[in-house]
C-alpha positions in Angstrom: -4.4 45.9 -2.8 -2.9 47.3 -5.5 -4.6 49.0 -8.6 -3.6 45.7 -10.8 -5.1 43.8 -9.1 -8.5 45.7 -8.8 -8.8 46.3 -12.2 -7.5 42.7 -13.3 -10.9 41.8 -11.3 -12.4 44.4 -12.6 -12.3 43.1 -16.3 -12.7 39.5 -15.4 -15.9 40.6 -13.9 -18.4 39.9 -16.3 -17.1 36.6 -16.8 -17.7 35.9 -12.6 -21.1 37.0 -13.1 -21.8 34.7 -16.0 -19.7 31.9 -14.6 -22.3 32.6 -11.2 -25.4 33.2 -13.5 -24.5 29.7 -14.6 -24.3 27.8 -12.0 -26.8 29.4 -10.4 -29.1 27.7 -13.6 -27.0 24.4 -13.2 -28.5 23.9 -9.9 -32.2 25.1 -11.4 -31.8 22.6 -13.6 -30.5 20.1 -10.9 -33.8 21.2 -9.2 -36.4 21.0 -11.6 -34.7 17.0 -12.5 -34.2 16.2 -9.7 -36.9 12.8 -10.0 -34.6 11.5 -13.4 -32.1 12.4 -11.2 -33.2 10.0 -9.0 -34.0 7.3 -11.4 -30.7 7.5 -12.9 -29.4 6.7 -9.3 -31.4 4.0 -8.7 -30.9 2.6 -12.8 -27.3 2.9 -11.7 -27.5 1.1 -8.6 -29.5 -1.4 -10.1 -27.3 -2.3 -13.0 -24.4 -2.6 -10.1 -26.1 -5.3 -8.6 -27.5 -6.8 -11.3 -23.8 -7.0 -13.3 -22.5 -7.7 -9.7 -24.9 -10.9 -9.6 -24.5 -12.1 -13.8 -20.5 -11.5 -12.5 -20.3 -13.5 -8.9 -22.7 -16.4 -10.7 -20.4 -16.8 -14.1 -17.5 -16.0 -12.3 -16.2 -19.9 -12.8 -17.4 -19.9 -16.6 -15.6 -17.0 -17.3 -12.2 -17.5 -16.1 -12.7 -20.9 -18.1 -13.1 -19.0 -20.8 -10.6 -17.0 -20.7 -7.8 -19.9 -19.3 -8.1 -21.2 -22.6 -7.7 -18.4 -24.1 -4.3 -18.1 -23.7 -3.0 -20.6 -26.2 -4.4 -18.8 -29.3 -3.9 -15.1 -27.4 -0.1 -16.3 -26.9 0.0 -17.5 -31.2 -2.0 -14.3 -31.5 1.3 -12.7 -30.8 3.6 -15.4 -32.1 3.0 -14.3 -35.6 1.3 -11.1 -34.5 4.0 -10.2 -37.3 2.6 -12.3 -40.0 -1.1 -11.2 -38.8 0.4 -7.2 -39.4 1.8 -8.0 -43.0 -1.5 -9.1 -43.9 -3.8 -6.7 -42.6 -0.9 -4.1 -43.4 -1.5 -5.6 -47.3 -5.3 -5.3 -47.0 -5.0 -1.8 -46.0 -2.9 -1.2 -48.5 -5.1 -2.2 -50.4 -8.5 -0.6 -49.2 -6.3 2.7 -50.2 -7.0 1.3 -53.7 -9.0 3.7 -56.3 -12.4 1.7 -56.5 -13.6 -0.7 -58.9 -16.1 0.8 -61.5 -18.6 -2.1 -61.1 -18.7 -4.4 -58.1 -16.5 -7.3 -58.9 -13.0 -8.9 -57.9 -10.2 -7.9 -60.7 -7.2 -10.6 -60.5 -4.3 -11.2 -62.5 -4.0 -15.3 -62.8 -1.7 -18.0 -64.6 -2.1 -21.8 -63.8 1.7 -23.3 -63.5 3.0 -27.0 -62.8 3.6 -27.7 -59.6 6.3 -29.0 -57.9 7.6 -32.6 -57.7 4.9 -33.9 -56.5 5.3 -36.1 -53.1 5.8 -39.6 -52.5 5.6 -42.3 -49.7 7.4 -43.2 -48.0 10.2 -40.4 -48.3 8.1 -38.1 -48.5 6.1 -37.9 -45.0 5.2 -34.7 -43.4 7.5 -33.0 -40.7 7.4 -30.3 -39.3 10.6 -28.1 -38.3 10.2 -25.1 -40.2 11.8 -22.6 -37.2 12.5 -18.9 -37.1 8.4 -18.4 -36.8 6.8 -15.4 -39.2 8.5 -14.1 -42.1 7.3 -11.1 -43.4 10.1 -10.8 -46.3 9.6 -6.8 -47.3 6.0 -7.7 -47.3 3.9 -5.4 -47.4 5.8 -2.8 -49.6 8.0 -4.6 -51.7 10.0 -2.1 -54.0 8.9 -2.4 -57.6 9.8 -5.0 -59.8 10.9 -7.7 -57.3 9.5 -10.3 -55.8 9.6 -10.9 -51.0 12.7 -13.6 -50.7 12.0 -17.6 -50.4 12.1 -18.9 -46.8 13.9 -22.4 -47.3 12.1 -24.3 -44.2 13.1 -28.3 -43.3 9.5 -29.9 -44.6 10.8 -33.0 -45.4 10.4 -32.9 -49.1 13.8 -31.5 -51.3 12.2 -31.4 -54.9 15.5 -31.1 -56.5 16.5 -34.5 -55.0 15.6 -37.2 -58.2 17.4 -34.8 -60.2 14.2 -34.1 -62.6 15.5 -30.9 -64.3 11.1 -30.1 -65.0 8.5 -31.9 -63.6 7.5 -35.2 -65.1 3.9 -36.0 -65.5 2.9 -39.2 -64.3 2.3 -41.0 -67.9 1.3 -44.2 -66.3 -2.2 -42.8 -64.5 -2.3 -40.4 -67.7 -2.8 -44.2 -69.7 -5.3 -45.0 -67.1 -7.1 -42.1 -67.3 -7.7 -42.6 -70.8 -7.7 -46.5 -71.7 -8.4 -47.8 -68.4 -6.6 -50.3 -66.1 -3.6 -51.2 -67.4 -2.4 -55.5 -67.1 -0.1 -56.9 -66.1 2.5 -56.3 -63.3 2.6 -51.7 -62.1 5.0 -51.0 -64.1 8.2 -48.5 -62.8 7.4 -48.6 -58.4 10.1 -47.1 -57.9 9.4 -43.9 -59.8 13.0 -43.8 -61.4 13.4 -41.4 -63.8 10.6 -41.3 -66.6 7.0 -42.8 -64.9 5.1 -45.2 -67.1 
């Protein structure tokens, strides 16, 4: 053997002796804790037996639960983009500076709604396609709005040609003054009602 090998062993000798010393300490600890180690192994075997018993007796119900979860997980997978938008938006809010007092700060305003639905022309229709849309959320550039998503849901707010929202004045009169005698006014809902 070459002197280089002997020098390497000489340099590593203290570490090798320390490793052997630690191995003897570990083996002594195992001997000292033999009863606890036996108890641990017996407990692990018992737990495995109990787990096997639980899983074997509940195999059918667990299989049924997993089969029942398939539609839910499929829907979650289909809408994962929308879920990501929501959770990512909440994550952005979570990193905001905390409020000085426990509370919720909101900026809200009440606006008139869209044109009301009319029966039977505006029956509910589920024909929107394309899946979930984030439209740039949760990180929109400053002073911008997300794009309006136009879908086919069976109602067109502009179909009557009204330039603004019309208040149902006939209903307002009935609420203020009670039932109005005579036939219903403007049953076709053409133009200004009431």
